[in-house]
C-alpha positions in Angstrom: 0.0 0.0 0.0 1.1 3.5 -0.7 1.2 6.3 1.8 -1.7 7.9 0.0 -4.1 4.9 0.5 -2.7 4.2 4.0 -2.9 7.6 5.5 -4.3 10.2 3.2 -7.3 8.3 2.1 -8.7 7.7 5.6 -7.8 11.3 6.5 -9.6 12.8 3.6 -12.7 10.6 4.2 -12.7 11.6 7.9 -12.4 15.4 7.1 -15.2 15.1 4.5 -17.4 13.3 7.1 -16.8 16.1 9.5 -17.4 18.8 6.9 -20.7 17.3 5.7 -21.7 16.7 9.3 -21.1 20.3 10.3 -22.9 21.5 7.1 -25.8 19.2 7.9 -26.0 20.5 11.5 -25.9 24.1 10.4 -28.8 23.5 8.0 -31.0 22.2 10.8 -33.9 19.8 10.8 -35.4 18.3 8.8 -32.1 17.1 7.5 -31.3 17.5 3.8 -31.4 13.9 2.4 -28.6 14.3 -0.1 -26.2 15.8 2.4 -27.2 13.3 5.0 -26.5 10.4 2.7 -23.2 11.9 1.6 -22.2 12.3 5.2 -23.1 8.6 5.9 -21.2 7.4 2.9 -18.1 9.4 3.8 -18.3 8.0 7.3 -18.5 4.4 5.9 -15.6 5.1 3.6 -13.5 6.4 6.5 -14.2 3.3 8.5 -13.3 1.0 5.6 -10.2 2.9 4.6 -9.0 2.9 8.2 -9.8 -0.7 8.9 -7.9 -2.2 6.0 -4.4 -0.9 6.9 -5.0 -1.6 10.6 -6.0 -5.2 9.8 -2.9 -5.6 7.7 -0.7 -4.2 10.4 -2.3 -6.6 13.0 -1.8 -9.7 10.8 1.9 -8.8 10.1 4.5 -10.7 12.1 4.7 -9.3 15.6 1.5 -7.3 14.9 -0.5 -8.4 17.9 0.1 -6.1 20.8 -2.4 -5.7 23.6 -2.5 -1.8 23.9 -3.0 -1.2 20.2 -5.8 -3.8 20.1 -7.5 -2.2 23.0 -7.2 1.2 21.4 -8.7 -0.2 18.2 -11.6 -1.7 20.1 -12.1 1.8 21.7 -12.1 3.3 18.3 -14.6 0.7 17.0 -16.9 1.3 20.0 -16.8 5.0 19.1 -17.7 4.3 15.5 -20.6 2.2 16.4 -21.8 4.9 18.9 -21.5 7.5 16.1 -23.5 5.4 13.7 -26.2 4.7 16.3 -26.4 8.2 17.7 -26.6 9.6 14.1 -29.4 7.3 13.2 -31.3 8.1 16.4 -30.8 11.8 16.0 -32.3 11.6 12.5 -35.3 9.7 13.8 -35.9 12.1 16.7 -35.5 9.3 19.3 -34.2 9.8 22.8 -32.7 13.1 24.0 -31.3 15.1 21.1 -28.8 16.9 23.4 -27.3 13.7 24.8 -27.1 12.1 21.3 -25.5 15.3 19.9 -22.9 15.3 22.7 -22.1 11.7 21.9 -21.9 12.5 18.2 -19.6 15.4 18.8 -17.2 13.6 21.3 -17.1 10.3 19.4 -15.0 11.5 16.5 -12.3 13.0 18.7 -12.0 9.9 20.9 -12.0 7.6 17.9 -9.4 9.6 16.1 -7.1 9.7 19.1 -7.5 6.0 19.7 -6.8 5.0 16.1 -3.9 7.3 15.6 -2.2 6.0 18.8 -2.9 2.4 17.8 -1.4 3.0 14.4 1.6 4.7 15.9 2.2 1.8 18.3 1.7 -0.8 15.6 4.1 0.9 13.2 6.7 1.6 15.9 8.6 4.8 16.3 9.8 6.3 13.0 
């Protein structure tokens, strides 16, 4: 894999997800269907583009280390929380303020966890 597909692809997808999410939030409810779907597709692309290189790093010789795996699990829990809170916000289920807080905190925690996991898996440069 090249550096573009390993790091730049997931980064661009993550930034696009954030950008479309902010735009969606600024437009208010009811959500614009096109922007909402682009936001969801960018999020899915970010997950896939991030998961593939991490999986390859984990299956490499000496790839399994406890701390990076725990960080990856934390990142995965954040991603599931983001997908669930986004879906519930769009359906007007539960408390919107709590879901919004989860949806705003989740990307930061996931990003930190995944970046630390990748750093630990790849070793110090």
